[in-house]
C-alpha positions in Angstrom: 125.7 88.3 99.4 123.3 91.4 99.7 120.1 91.2 101.2 118.3 92.7 97.9 119.8 90.5 95.8 119.4 87.2 98.1 115.5 88.6 98.6 115.0 88.5 94.4 112.7 85.5 92.8 114.6 83.1 91.8 113.7 83.6 88.0 115.7 87.3 88.6 118.7 85.5 89.9 118.0 85.5 93.7 117.4 83.0 96.5 113.9 83.9 96.9 114.0 84.5 100.8 110.8 86.8 101.8 111.3 89.8 103.7 110.9 88.9 107.2 109.7 92.2 108.5 106.9 92.6 105.9 106.1 88.7 106.1 105.5 89.4 110.0 103.5 92.7 109.3 100.8 90.5 107.2 101.1 87.9 109.6 99.5 90.6 112.6 97.1 92.3 109.6 95.5 88.6 109.1 95.6 88.3 112.9 93.6 92.1 114.0 91.7 91.2 110.8 90.7 88.2 111.6 89.9 89.4 115.6 87.3 92.3 114.3 85.4 90.3 111.9 85.0 86.1 113.0 82.9 84.5 115.5 84.8 82.2 116.8 85.4 82.1 120.5 88.7 82.9 120.7 87.9 86.0 118.9 85.0 86.5 121.8 87.3 85.9 124.6 90.2 87.9 122.5 87.2 91.1 122.5 85.6 91.1 126.0 88.8 90.4 127.6 91.2 93.3 126.1 89.4 95.0 124.0 86.2 96.4 125.7 85.9 99.1 122.5 83.6 96.6 119.6 85.4 99.5 117.3 89.1 99.5 116.2 89.5 103.7 116.0 87.4 103.6 119.2 90.2 101.3 120.5 93.4 103.0 119.1 92.2 106.5 120.4 91.9 105.0 124.0 95.1 103.4 123.8 96.4 107.1 124.0 
C-alpha cells in the first residue's frame, strides 16, 4: 500500500500510522524546548557542558 493511504486516520480508511519524520522532529523540538526553558539538573549539565551560550540565537550563529 502507499504511505499516503496507510497514514490516513482510521475513519478515513487508513491505518493511522504516524509520519516518523515529523514525529521525530516534534520530539527533538520538545527536548530542545525543555533544555532552554527548564530548571532541572540535567538541563544545567547540558547547558554548562555543551551550550556555553545561554541564548539559542548565539548558539546557532556560533556553530557556523
